[in-house]
TORKOL-4160 file (C-alpha; in steps of 0.2 Angstrom, whole numbers, padded with zeros to 4 digits, m for minus):
456
<pt num="1" X="0069" Y="0031" Z="m0105"/>
<pt num="2" X="0061" Y="0048" Z="m0106"/>
<pt num="3" X="0044" Y="0047" Z="m0097"/>
<pt num="4" X="0032" Y="0062" Z="m0096"/>
<pt num="5" X="0018" Y="0062" Z="m0083"/>
<pt num="6" X="0004" Y="0072" Z="m0089"/>
<pt num="7" X="m0011" Y="0079" Z="m0078"/>
<pt num="8" X="m0025" Y="0085" Z="m0089"/>
<pt num="9" X="m0036" Y="0091" Z="m0075"/>
<pt num="10" X="m0040" Y="0109" Z="m0078"/>
<pt num="11" X="m0054" Y="0111" Z="m0065"/>
<pt num="12" X="m0051" Y="0126" Z="m0053"/>
<pt num="13" X="m0068" Y="0126" Z="m0044"/>
<pt num="14" X="m0070" Y="0125" Z="m0030"/>
<pt num="15" X="m0051" Y="0124" Z="m0029"/>
<pt num="16" X="m0038" Y="0117" Z="m0041"/>
<pt num="17" X="m0032" Y="0100" Z="m0034"/>
<pt num="18" X="m0014" Y="0095" Z="m0036"/>
<pt num="19" X="m0012" Y="0078" Z="m0045"/>
<pt num="20" X="m0008" Y="0067" Z="m0030"/>
<pt num="21" X="m0011" Y="0051" Z="m0038"/>
<pt num="22" X="0002" Y="0055" Z="m0052"/>
<pt num="23" X="0015" Y="0060" Z="m0039"/>
<pt num="24" X="0013" Y="0042" Z="m0032"/>
<pt num="25" X="0015" Y="0034" Z="m0049"/>
<pt num="26" X="0031" Y="0045" Z="m0052"/>
<pt num="27" X="0038" Y="0039" Z="m0036"/>
<pt num="28" X="0036" Y="0021" Z="m0041"/>
<pt num="29" X="0048" Y="0024" Z="m0056"/>
<pt num="30" X="0066" Y="0023" Z="m0054"/>
<pt num="31" X="0076" Y="0039" Z="m0055"/>
<pt num="32" X="0087" Y="0030" Z="m0068"/>
<pt num="33" X="0073" Y="0036" Z="m0080"/>
<pt num="34" X="0072" Y="0054" Z="m0086"/>
<pt num="35" X="0055" Y="0060" Z="m0079"/>
<pt num="36" X="0045" Y="0076" Z="m0081"/>
<pt num="37" X="0029" Y="0081" Z="m0074"/>
<pt num="38" X="0017" Y="0091" Z="m0086"/>
<pt num="39" X="0003" Y="0099" Z="m0078"/>
<pt num="40" X="m0009" Y="0110" Z="m0088"/>
<pt num="41" X="m0020" Y="0116" Z="m0074"/>
<pt num="42" X="m0013" Y="0134" Z="m0074"/>
<pt num="43" X="m0008" Y="0134" Z="m0092"/>
<pt num="44" X="m0016" Y="0148" Z="m0103"/>
<pt num="45" X="m0014" Y="0139" Z="m0119"/>
<pt num="46" X="m0012" Y="0120" Z="m0116"/>
<pt num="47" X="m0009" Y="0117" Z="m0135"/>
<pt num="48" X="0006" Y="0128" Z="m0136"/>
<pt num="49" X="0012" Y="0121" Z="m0119"/>
<pt num="50" X="0011" Y="0102" Z="m0125"/>
<pt num="51" X="0018" Y="0106" Z="m0142"/>
<pt num="52" X="0033" Y="0114" Z="m0134"/>
<pt num="53" X="0035" Y="0100" Z="m0121"/>
<pt num="54" X="0034" Y="0086" Z="m0133"/>
<pt num="55" X="0047" Y="0095" Z="m0145"/>
<pt num="56" X="0059" Y="0099" Z="m0131"/>
<pt num="57" X="0058" Y="0083" Z="m0121"/>
<pt num="58" X="0055" Y="0071" Z="m0135"/>
<pt num="59" X="0047" Y="0058" Z="m0123"/>
<pt num="60" X="0047" Y="0039" Z="m0126"/>
<pt num="61" X="0031" Y="0037" Z="m0116"/>
<pt num="62" X="0017" Y="0049" Z="m0110"/>
<pt num="63" X="0007" Y="0043" Z="m0095"/>
<pt num="64" X="m0009" Y="0053" Z="m0094"/>
<pt num="65" X="m0019" Y="0055" Z="m0078"/>
<pt num="66" X="m0038" Y="0057" Z="m0080"/>
<pt num="67" X="m0046" Y="0062" Z="m0064"/>
<pt num="68" X="m0064" Y="0067" Z="m0068"/>
<pt num="69" X="m0077" Y="0062" Z="m0080"/>
<pt num="70" X="m0090" Y="0075" Z="m0074"/>
<pt num="71" X="m0085" Y="0093" Z="m0069"/>
<pt num="72" X="m0077" Y="0093" Z="m0052"/>
<pt num="73" X="m0086" Y="0109" Z="m0047"/>
<pt num="74" X="m0103" Y="0100" Z="m0047"/>
<pt num="75" X="m0110" Y="0116" Z="m0056"/>
<pt num="76" X="m0116" Y="0106" Z="m0071"/>
<pt num="77" X="m0117" Y="0089" Z="m0079"/>
<pt num="78" X="m0106" Y="0092" Z="m0094"/>
<pt num="79" X="m0092" Y="0080" Z="m0097"/>
<pt num="80" X="m0074" Y="0082" Z="m0100"/>
<pt num="81" X="m0073" Y="0069" Z="m0114"/>
<pt num="82" X="m0073" Y="0081" Z="m0128"/>
<pt num="83" X="m0058" Y="0090" Z="m0120"/>
<pt num="84" X="m0049" Y="0073" Z="m0118"/>
<pt num="85" X="m0052" Y="0069" Z="m0137"/>
<pt num="86" X="m0044" Y="0086" Z="m0141"/>
<pt num="87" X="m0029" Y="0083" Z="m0130"/>
<pt num="88" X="m0026" Y="0065" Z="m0137"/>
<pt num="89" X="m0028" Y="0071" Z="m0155"/>
<pt num="90" X="m0015" Y="0085" Z="m0152"/>
<pt num="91" X="m0002" Y="0073" Z="m0144"/>
<pt num="92" X="m0004" Y="0060" Z="m0158"/>
<pt num="93" X="m0001" Y="0074" Z="m0171"/>
<pt num="94" X="0016" Y="0078" Z="m0162"/>
<pt num="95" X="0023" Y="0062" Z="m0157"/>
<pt num="96" X="0023" Y="0043" Z="m0161"/>
<pt num="97" X="0027" Y="0039" Z="m0143"/>
<pt num="98" X="0017" Y="0026" Z="m0133"/>
<pt num="99" X="0003" Y="0033" Z="m0122"/>
<pt num="100" X="m0004" Y="0026" Z="m0106"/>
<pt num="101" X="m0020" Y="0032" Z="m0098"/>
<pt num="102" X="m0024" Y="0030" Z="m0080"/>
<pt num="103" X="m0032" Y="0039" Z="m0065"/>
<pt num="104" X="m0048" Y="0038" Z="m0055"/>
<pt num="105" X="m0059" Y="0044" Z="m0069"/>
<pt num="106" X="m0051" Y="0032" Z="m0081"/>
<pt num="107" X="m0055" Y="0018" Z="m0069"/>
<pt num="108" X="m0073" Y="0022" Z="m0069"/>
<pt num="109" X="m0076" Y="0019" Z="m0088"/>
<pt num="110" X="m0060" Y="0011" Z="m0095"/>
<pt num="111" X="m0068" Y="0002" Z="m0109"/>
<pt num="112" X="m0076" Y="0017" Z="m0116"/>
<pt num="113" X="m0061" Y="0028" Z="m0114"/>
<pt num="114" X="m0050" Y="0015" Z="m0122"/>
<pt num="115" X="m0061" Y="0013" Z="m0137"/>
<pt num="116" X="m0064" Y="0032" Z="m0139"/>
<pt num="117" X="m0047" Y="0039" Z="m0136"/>
<pt num="118" X="m0037" Y="0024" Z="m0143"/>
<pt num="119" X="m0021" Y="0025" Z="m0132"/>
<pt num="120" X="m0008" Y="0012" Z="m0132"/>
<pt num="121" X="m0012" Y="0006" Z="m0115"/>
<pt num="122" X="m0023" Y="0009" Z="m0100"/>
<pt num="123" X="m0021" Y="0005" Z="m0082"/>
<pt num="124" X="m0036" Y="0004" Z="m0070"/>
<pt num="125" X="m0035" Y="0005" Z="m0051"/>
<pt num="126" X="m0018" Y="0007" Z="m0043"/>
<pt num="127" X="m0004" Y="0009" Z="m0055"/>
<pt num="128" X="0011" Y="0008" Z="m0044"/>
<pt num="129" X="0014" Y="m0011" Z="m0048"/>
<pt num="130" X="0007" Y="m0011" Z="m0066"/>
<pt num="131" X="0016" Y="0005" Z="m0073"/>
<pt num="132" X="0034" Y="0000" Z="m0068"/>
<pt num="133" X="0031" Y="m0017" Z="m0076"/>
<pt num="134" X="0024" Y="m0009" Z="m0092"/>
<pt num="135" X="0039" Y="0003" Z="m0092"/>
<pt num="136" X="0051" Y="m0012" Z="m0091"/>
<pt num="137" X="0042" Y="m0021" Z="m0105"/>
<pt num="138" X="0042" Y="m0006" Z="m0117"/>
<pt num="139" X="0060" Y="m0003" Z="m0113"/>
<pt num="140" X="0065" Y="m0021" Z="m0116"/>
<pt num="141" X="0056" Y="m0019" Z="m0133"/>
<pt num="142" X="0048" Y="m0036" Z="m0130"/>
<pt num="143" X="0031" Y="m0029" Z="m0129"/>
<pt num="144" X="0025" Y="m0044" Z="m0119"/>
<pt num="145" X="0012" Y="m0037" Z="m0107"/>
<pt num="146" X="0000" Y="m0051" Z="m0105"/>
<pt num="147" X="0007" Y="m0055" Z="m0087"/>
<pt num="148" X="0004" Y="m0037" Z="m0081"/>
<pt num="149" X="m0012" Y="m0035" Z="m0071"/>
<pt num="150" X="m0025" Y="m0021" Z="m0072"/>
<pt num="151" X="m0019" Y="m0017" Z="m0090"/>
<pt num="152" X="m0029" Y="m0013" Z="m0105"/>
<pt num="153" X="m0022" Y="m0014" Z="m0123"/>
<pt num="154" X="m0026" Y="m0018" Z="m0141"/>
<pt num="155" X="m0022" Y="m0034" Z="m0150"/>
<pt num="156" X="m0026" Y="m0033" Z="m0169"/>
<pt num="157" X="m0038" Y="m0019" Z="m0165"/>
<pt num="158" X="m0047" Y="m0030" Z="m0152"/>
<pt num="159" X="m0047" Y="m0022" Z="m0134"/>
<pt num="160" X="m0039" Y="m0034" Z="m0121"/>
<pt num="161" X="m0040" Y="m0033" Z="m0102"/>
<pt num="162" X="m0027" Y="m0044" Z="m0093"/>
<pt num="163" X="m0038" Y="m0045" Z="m0077"/>
<pt num="164" X="m0037" Y="m0037" Z="m0060"/>
<pt num="165" X="m0023" Y="m0040" Z="m0048"/>
<pt num="166" X="m0026" Y="m0053" Z="m0035"/>
<pt num="167" X="m0021" Y="m0042" Z="m0022"/>
<pt num="168" X="m0020" Y="m0023" Z="m0019"/>
<pt num="169" X="m0005" Y="m0014" Z="m0015"/>
<pt num="170" X="0003" Y="m0014" Z="0002"/>
<pt num="171" X="0004" Y="0005" Z="0005"/>
<pt num="172" X="0011" Y="0005" Z="0023"/>
<pt num="173" X="0028" Y="0013" Z="0018"/>
<pt num="174" X="0022" Y="0021" Z="0002"/>
<pt num="175" X="0029" Y="0039" Z="m0001"/>
<pt num="176" X="0024" Y="0050" Z="m0016"/>
<pt num="177" X="0037" Y="0059" Z="m0028"/>
<pt num="178" X="0043" Y="0074" Z="m0018"/>
<pt num="179" X="0031" Y="0088" Z="m0021"/>
<pt num="180" X="0044" Y="0102" Z="m0021"/>
<pt num="181" X="0043" Y="0113" Z="m0037"/>
<pt num="182" X="0028" Y="0102" Z="m0044"/>
<pt num="183" X="0014" Y="0109" Z="m0034"/>
<pt num="184" X="0020" Y="0127" Z="m0030"/>
<pt num="185" X="0006" Y="0135" Z="m0040"/>
<pt num="186" X="m0007" Y="0125" Z="m0030"/>
<pt num="187" X="0000" Y="0130" Z="m0014"/>
<pt num="188" X="0002" Y="0148" Z="m0018"/>
<pt num="189" X="m0016" Y="0150" Z="m0022"/>
<pt num="190" X="m0024" Y="0139" Z="m0009"/>
<pt num="191" X="m0011" Y="0135" Z="0004"/>
<pt num="192" X="m0018" Y="0117" Z="0004"/>
<pt num="193" X="m0009" Y="0101" Z="0001"/>
<pt num="194" X="m0017" Y="0084" Z="m0001"/>
<pt num="195" X="m0012" Y="0069" Z="0009"/>
<pt num="196" X="m0018" Y="0051" Z="0008"/>
<pt num="197" X="m0017" Y="0040" Z="0024"/>
<pt num="198" X="m0026" Y="0025" Z="0017"/>
<pt num="199" X="m0034" Y="0017" Z="0002"/>
<pt num="200" X="m0050" Y="0006" Z="0000"/>
<pt num="201" X="m0068" Y="0008" Z="0006"/>
<pt num="202" X="m0079" Y="m0006" Z="0013"/>
<pt num="203" X="m0095" Y="0004" Z="0013"/>
<pt num="204" X="m0109" Y="0001" Z="0000"/>
<pt num="205" X="m0115" Y="0018" Z="m0005"/>
<pt num="206" X="m0125" Y="0014" Z="m0021"/>
<pt num="207" X="m0117" Y="0028" Z="m0031"/>
<pt num="208" X="m0099" Y="0028" Z="m0025"/>
<pt num="209" X="m0085" Y="0023" Z="m0036"/>
<pt num="210" X="m0072" Y="0022" Z="m0022"/>
<pt num="211" X="m0073" Y="0003" Z="m0020"/>
<pt num="212" X="m0072" Y="0001" Z="m0039"/>
<pt num="213" X="m0056" Y="0012" Z="m0039"/>
<pt num="214" X="m0047" Y="0007" Z="m0023"/>
<pt num="215" X="m0055" Y="m0009" Z="m0018"/>
<pt num="216" X="m0066" Y="m0013" Z="m0003"/>
<pt num="217" X="m0053" Y="m0017" Z="0010"/>
<pt num="218" X="m0044" Y="m0004" Z="0020"/>
<pt num="219" X="m0025" Y="m0003" Z="0018"/>
<pt num="220" X="m0017" Y="0010" Z="0029"/>
<pt num="221" X="0000" Y="0019" Z="0029"/>
<pt num="222" X="0011" Y="0019" Z="0043"/>
<pt num="223" X="0007" Y="0035" Z="0053"/>
<pt num="224" X="0025" Y="0039" Z="0055"/>
<pt num="225" X="0027" Y="0039" Z="0036"/>
<pt num="226" X="0011" Y="0050" Z="0034"/>
<pt num="227" X="0019" Y="0063" Z="0046"/>
<pt num="228" X="0035" Y="0062" Z="0038"/>
<pt num="229" X="0027" Y="0066" Z="0021"/>
<pt num="230" X="0017" Y="0081" Z="0029"/>
<pt num="231" X="0033" Y="0088" Z="0038"/>
<pt num="232" X="0043" Y="0086" Z="0022"/>
<pt num="233" X="0030" Y="0096" Z="0012"/>
<pt num="234" X="0030" Y="0110" Z="0026"/>
<pt num="235" X="0049" Y="0111" Z="0026"/>
<pt num="236" X="0050" Y="0111" Z="0007"/>
<pt num="237" X="0035" Y="0122" Z="0004"/>
<pt num="238" X="0033" Y="0137" Z="0016"/>
<pt num="239" X="0017" Y="0142" Z="0006"/>
<pt num="240" X="0007" Y="0127" Z="0014"/>
<pt num="241" X="m0003" Y="0131" Z="0028"/>
<pt num="242" X="m0017" Y="0118" Z="0028"/>
<pt num="243" X="m0018" Y="0099" Z="0024"/>
<pt num="244" X="m0033" Y="0090" Z="0017"/>
<pt num="245" X="m0033" Y="0072" Z="0021"/>
<pt num="246" X="m0042" Y="0064" Z="0005"/>
<pt num="247" X="m0046" Y="0047" Z="0012"/>
<pt num="248" X="m0063" Y="0042" Z="0007"/>
<pt num="249" X="m0068" Y="0041" Z="0025"/>
<pt num="250" X="m0056" Y="0047" Z="0038"/>
<pt num="251" X="m0064" Y="0039" Z="0054"/>
<pt num="252" X="m0064" Y="0021" Z="0048"/>
<pt num="253" X="m0055" Y="0010" Z="0053"/>
<pt num="254" X="m0058" Y="0020" Z="0069"/>
<pt num="255" X="m0043" Y="0013" Z="0079"/>
<pt num="256" X="m0031" Y="0018" Z="0064"/>
<pt num="257" X="m0039" Y="0036" Z="0064"/>
<pt num="258" X="m0036" Y="0037" Z="0083"/>
<pt num="259" X="m0018" Y="0031" Z="0082"/>
<pt num="260" X="m0014" Y="0043" Z="0068"/>
<pt num="261" X="m0021" Y="0058" Z="0078"/>
<pt num="262" X="m0011" Y="0052" Z="0093"/>
<pt num="263" X="0005" Y="0052" Z="0082"/>
<pt num="264" X="0001" Y="0070" Z="0077"/>
<pt num="265" X="m0001" Y="0075" Z="0095"/>
<pt num="266" X="0015" Y="0066" Z="0100"/>
<pt num="267" X="0025" Y="0075" Z="0087"/>
<pt num="268" X="0017" Y="0092" Z="0091"/>
<pt num="269" X="0010" Y="0094" Z="0074"/>
<pt num="270" X="0003" Y="0111" Z="0073"/>
<pt num="271" X="m0004" Y="0114" Z="0055"/>
<pt num="272" X="m0022" Y="0114" Z="0052"/>
<pt num="273" X="m0031" Y="0100" Z="0043"/>
<pt num="274" X="m0048" Y="0095" Z="0036"/>
<pt num="275" X="m0054" Y="0078" Z="0031"/>
<pt num="276" X="m0069" Y="0068" Z="0025"/>
<pt num="277" X="m0080" Y="0060" Z="0039"/>
<pt num="278" X="m0094" Y="0048" Z="0040"/>
<pt num="279" X="m0108" Y="0049" Z="0053"/>
<pt num="280" X="m0107" Y="0030" Z="0055"/>
<pt num="281" X="m0102" Y="0026" Z="0072"/>
<pt num="282" X="m0093" Y="0042" Z="0076"/>
<pt num="283" X="m0087" Y="0043" Z="0094"/>
<pt num="284" X="m0082" Y="0057" Z="0106"/>
<pt num="285" X="m0065" Y="0050" Z="0109"/>
<pt num="286" X="m0060" Y="0051" Z="0091"/>
<pt num="287" X="m0067" Y="0069" Z="0088"/>
<pt num="288" X="m0058" Y="0075" Z="0104"/>
<pt num="289" X="m0042" Y="0067" Z="0097"/>
<pt num="290" X="m0045" Y="0075" Z="0080"/>
<pt num="291" X="m0047" Y="0092" Z="0088"/>
<pt num="292" X="m0031" Y="0091" Z="0098"/>
<pt num="293" X="m0022" Y="0085" Z="0083"/>
<pt num="294" X="m0026" Y="0101" Z="0073"/>
<pt num="295" X="m0042" Y="0096" Z="0064"/>
<pt num="296" X="m0051" Y="0112" Z="0060"/>
<pt num="297" X="m0065" Y="0106" Z="0048"/>
<pt num="298" X="m0074" Y="0090" Z="0042"/>
<pt num="299" X="m0084" Y="0087" Z="0027"/>
<pt num="300" X="m0098" Y="0074" Z="0030"/>
<pt num="301" X="m0107" Y="0065" Z="0016"/>
<pt num="302" X="m0123" Y="0066" Z="0024"/>
<pt num="303" X="m0133" Y="0065" Z="0008"/>
<pt num="304" X="m0151" Y="0066" Z="0014"/>
<pt num="305" X="m0162" Y="0071" Z="0029"/>
<pt num="306" X="m0174" Y="0056" Z="0025"/>
<pt num="307" X="m0171" Y="0039" Z="0032"/>
<pt num="308" X="m0179" Y="0030" Z="0018"/>
<pt num="309" X="m0167" Y="0039" Z="0005"/>
<pt num="310" X="m0152" Y="0035" Z="0016"/>
<pt num="311" X="m0157" Y="0016" Z="0016"/>
<pt num="312" X="m0160" Y="0017" Z="m0003"/>
<pt num="313" X="m0142" Y="0024" Z="m0005"/>
<pt num="314" X="m0135" Y="0011" Z="0007"/>
<pt num="315" X="m0127" Y="0024" Z="0018"/>
<pt num="316" X="m0127" Y="0013" Z="0033"/>
<pt num="317" X="m0132" Y="0027" Z="0045"/>
<pt num="318" X="m0148" Y="0037" Z="0050"/>
<pt num="319" X="m0153" Y="0055" Z="0052"/>
<pt num="320" X="m0150" Y="0053" Z="0071"/>
<pt num="321" X="m0132" Y="0048" Z="0067"/>
<pt num="322" X="m0130" Y="0064" Z="0057"/>
<pt num="323" X="m0137" Y="0075" Z="0071"/>
<pt num="324" X="m0125" Y="0066" Z="0083"/>
<pt num="325" X="m0110" Y="0069" Z="0072"/>
<pt num="326" X="m0114" Y="0088" Z="0070"/>
<pt num="327" X="m0116" Y="0089" Z="0089"/>
<pt num="328" X="m0099" Y="0081" Z="0092"/>
<pt num="329" X="m0091" Y="0093" Z="0080"/>
<pt num="330" X="m0098" Y="0108" Z="0089"/>
<pt num="331" X="m0093" Y="0101" Z="0106"/>
<pt num="332" X="m0075" Y="0100" Z="0101"/>
<pt num="333" X="m0074" Y="0115" Z="0090"/>
<pt num="334" X="m0073" Y="0107" Z="0073"/>
<pt num="335" X="m0082" Y="0116" Z="0059"/>
<pt num="336" X="m0094" Y="0104" Z="0050"/>
<pt num="337" X="m0099" Y="0105" Z="0032"/>
<pt num="338" X="m0112" Y="0093" Z="0026"/>
<pt num="339" X="m0115" Y="0088" Z="0008"/>
<pt num="340" X="m0133" Y="0083" Z="0003"/>
<pt num="341" X="m0136" Y="0075" Z="m0014"/>
<pt num="342" X="m0154" Y="0079" Z="m0020"/>
<pt num="343" X="m0164" Y="0070" Z="m0033"/>
<pt num="344" X="m0157" Y="0052" Z="m0032"/>
<pt num="345" X="m0165" Y="0037" Z="m0040"/>
<pt num="346" X="m0183" Y="0035" Z="m0032"/>
<pt num="347" X="m0183" Y="0051" Z="m0023"/>
<pt num="348" X="m0198" Y="0063" Z="m0024"/>
<pt num="349" X="m0199" Y="0082" Z="m0022"/>
<pt num="350" X="m0207" Y="0079" Z="m0005"/>
<pt num="351" X="m0191" Y="0069" Z="0000"/>
<pt num="352" X="m0181" Y="0084" Z="m0006"/>
<pt num="353" X="m0191" Y="0096" Z="0005"/>
<pt num="354" X="m0189" Y="0085" Z="0020"/>
<pt num="355" X="m0170" Y="0085" Z="0018"/>
<pt num="356" X="m0171" Y="0104" Z="0017"/>
<pt num="357" X="m0181" Y="0105" Z="0032"/>
<pt num="358" X="m0169" Y="0093" Z="0041"/>
<pt num="359" X="m0155" Y="0104" Z="0036"/>
<pt num="360" X="m0163" Y="0120" Z="0043"/>
<pt num="361" X="m0165" Y="0111" Z="0060"/>
<pt num="362" X="m0147" Y="0104" Z="0059"/>
<pt num="363" X="m0139" Y="0121" Z="0058"/>
<pt num="364" X="m0122" Y="0115" Z="0053"/>
<pt num="365" X="m0107" Y="0127" Z="0050"/>
<pt num="366" X="m0111" Y="0125" Z="0032"/>
<pt num="367" X="m0119" Y="0114" Z="0019"/>
<pt num="368" X="m0116" Y="0110" Z="0000"/>
<pt num="369" X="m0131" Y="0105" Z="m0009"/>
<pt num="370" X="m0130" Y="0096" Z="m0026"/>
<pt num="371" X="m0143" Y="0089" Z="m0038"/>
<pt num="372" X="m0139" Y="0071" Z="m0042"/>
<pt num="373" X="m0131" Y="0067" Z="m0059"/>
<pt num="374" X="m0125" Y="0049" Z="m0063"/>
<pt num="375" X="m0108" Y="0047" Z="m0072"/>
<pt num="376" X="m0116" Y="0035" Z="m0085"/>
<pt num="377" X="m0130" Y="0048" Z="m0089"/>
<pt num="378" X="m0117" Y="0062" Z="m0090"/>
<pt num="379" X="m0107" Y="0053" Z="m0104"/>
<pt num="380" X="m0123" Y="0050" Z="m0114"/>
<pt num="381" X="m0131" Y="0063" Z="m0125"/>
<pt num="382" X="m0148" Y="0056" Z="m0121"/>
<pt num="383" X="m0154" Y="0061" Z="m0103"/>
<pt num="384" X="m0172" Y="0055" Z="m0099"/>
<pt num="385" X="m0184" Y="0070" Z="m0100"/>
<pt num="386" X="m0191" Y="0066" Z="m0083"/>
<pt num="387" X="m0173" Y="0067" Z="m0075"/>
<pt num="388" X="m0171" Y="0085" Z="m0083"/>
<pt num="389" X="m0188" Y="0090" Z="m0077"/>
<pt num="390" X="m0185" Y="0084" Z="m0059"/>
<pt num="391" X="m0168" Y="0093" Z="m0059"/>
<pt num="392" X="m0176" Y="0109" Z="m0064"/>
<pt num="393" X="m0189" Y="0107" Z="m0050"/>
<pt num="394" X="m0176" Y="0105" Z="m0037"/>
<pt num="395" X="m0166" Y="0119" Z="m0043"/>
<pt num="396" X="m0181" Y="0131" Z="m0043"/>
<pt num="397" X="m0185" Y="0125" Z="m0025"/>
<pt num="398" X="m0167" Y="0129" Z="m0020"/>
<pt num="399" X="m0168" Y="0146" Z="m0027"/>
<pt num="400" X="m0182" Y="0150" Z="m0015"/>
<pt num="401" X="m0176" Y="0141" Z="0001"/>
<pt num="402" X="m0157" Y="0146" Z="0001"/>
<pt num="403" X="m0160" Y="0165" Z="0001"/>
<pt num="404" X="m0162" Y="0163" Z="0020"/>
<pt num="405" X="m0147" Y="0153" Z="0023"/>
<pt num="406" X="m0130" Y="0162" Z="0020"/>
<pt num="407" X="m0120" Y="0147" Z="0025"/>
<pt num="408" X="m0127" Y="0136" Z="0011"/>
<pt num="409" X="m0117" Y="0132" Z="m0005"/>
<pt num="410" X="m0127" Y="0128" Z="m0021"/>
<pt num="411" X="m0114" Y="0127" Z="m0036"/>
<pt num="412" X="m0127" Y="0125" Z="m0050"/>
<pt num="413" X="m0135" Y="0141" Z="m0046"/>
<pt num="414" X="m0120" Y="0150" Z="m0040"/>
<pt num="415" X="m0125" Y="0152" Z="m0022"/>
<pt num="416" X="m0109" Y="0156" Z="m0013"/>
<pt num="417" X="m0100" Y="0148" Z="m0028"/>
<pt num="418" X="m0097" Y="0163" Z="m0040"/>
<pt num="419" X="m0081" Y="0159" Z="m0049"/>
<pt num="420" X="m0076" Y="0177" Z="m0049"/>
<pt num="421" X="m0080" Y="0179" Z="m0031"/>
<pt num="422" X="m0070" Y="0164" Z="m0026"/>
<pt num="423" X="m0055" Y="0170" Z="m0036"/>
<pt num="424" X="m0056" Y="0187" Z="m0027"/>
<pt num="425" X="m0056" Y="0179" Z="m0010"/>
<pt num="426" X="m0040" Y="0169" Z="m0014"/>
<pt num="427" X="m0032" Y="0185" Z="m0021"/>
<pt num="428" X="m0036" Y="0193" Z="m0004"/>
<pt num="429" X="m0027" Y="0180" Z="0005"/>
<pt num="430" X="m0039" Y="0168" Z="0011"/>
<pt num="431" X="m0031" Y="0151" Z="0013"/>
<pt num="432" X="m0038" Y="0133" Z="0017"/>
<pt num="433" X="m0055" Y="0127" Z="0012"/>
<pt num="434" X="m0066" Y="0142" Z="0008"/>
<pt num="435" X="m0082" Y="0134" Z="0016"/>
<pt num="436" X="m0074" Y="0136" Z="0033"/>
<pt num="437" X="m0074" Y="0155" Z="0031"/>
<pt num="438" X="m0092" Y="0156" Z="0027"/>
<pt num="439" X="m0096" Y="0164" Z="0044"/>
<pt num="440" X="m0080" Y="0173" Z="0045"/>
<pt num="441" X="m0081" Y="0192" Z="0045"/>
<pt num="442" X="m0067" Y="0194" Z="0033"/>
<pt num="443" X="m0077" Y="0183" Z="0020"/>
<pt num="444" X="m0092" Y="0195" Z="0023"/>
<pt num="445" X="m0081" Y="0210" Z="0021"/>
<pt num="446" X="m0073" Y="0203" Z="0005"/>
<pt num="447" X="m0090" Y="0199" Z="m0002"/>
<pt num="448" X="m0096" Y="0217" Z="0001"/>
<pt num="449" X="m0080" Y="0223" Z="m0007"/>
<pt num="450" X="m0082" Y="0212" Z="m0022"/>
<pt num="451" X="m0100" Y="0217" Z="m0025"/>
<pt num="452" X="m0095" Y="0235" Z="m0024"/>
<pt num="453" X="m0082" Y="0233" Z="m0037"/>
<pt num="454" X="m0094" Y="0224" Z="m0048"/>
<pt num="455" X="m0106" Y="0239" Z="m0047"/>
<pt num="456" X="m0092" Y="0251" Z="m0050"/>
């Protein structure tokens, strides 16, 4: 059977991200099938690309990964739905093969995407069980799919959902499709590879979709397997100089995180890496181990400098915990980047000002400030007027305040987030997460050089 795996994520800001989830799905399908990965991220004309691929490969099945509903670069609240409509229309005009949708973005609003895009099937949450079963059903031509969990399909034009699987996947020995040749363009540009060490998140952050996508219970990979994947990537792809651990939260469960760091230390792993960190119950032993294991930077979802807002968001930690986490990072030589989400439900302009005052006192390595936008509102053409007014107030405030803070990143108003500038920095050879270079003399030199070129 010929199966095409299509990544339609075209976001390149702040950096293009290789389709890790799709690699895992490809890895779940036997090599007895003829498999191709189609990735349009770096394609100049996706229509010509897809038409050529469909004609030359003639797939029996196309599996499409939808990663984002909103723009991944946070720079505006436009959705990607119009583009997804265009892609589906093009594919259907070129082939009658069956189409399956999946991915994290699909799992957030599956009913809407099934009804709007009209694929043959859709798979929510993890696809490593459901997709091979679906392939077997299609290949056998029995088309009996009622027994396959996590599956959406149409029966006489009525949308049917088979229900969630009773258990999530055991990922202890899970390995993705080998990335050699698939991700070289990503590596050449950024030097970064993504790796996942666990799935699931038991936290209750009010806005977060991780529990919806991955479940609320942690499932961890064998640390030896994680290191095997990372070392294989390094040997196959000399362009890789940095890993980003994409777990929702690296430091929980804390004993697993410590054991993973110990495995890195035992294997003398010496490639830099970055991860997402929570201020919740962060201890010195773990941060010390992370530093010894090669961690150079952490991104913390601090969200607010106001305890009431943190409680409303159900973050589970306080502003004191944020301060403690930042101090630990400085103590062990790890750069800390804090993301703050401004203007969440119930928040006032005074709350926003308190967060900005807190950030000024915190003095982290860098900070990313975003104005809140809900996925549900982003897919609607009718945003409440008061939401738009509040967003405008926050952005005007940020324009005034951020002038004095060269280490702040505000995507919506292009503060340290100018696309041309970021591309220029990559062409000049900066690799790894760009925020880690905000205090670097080379960044400043490149910024001045870029500004001069703009003037000339």
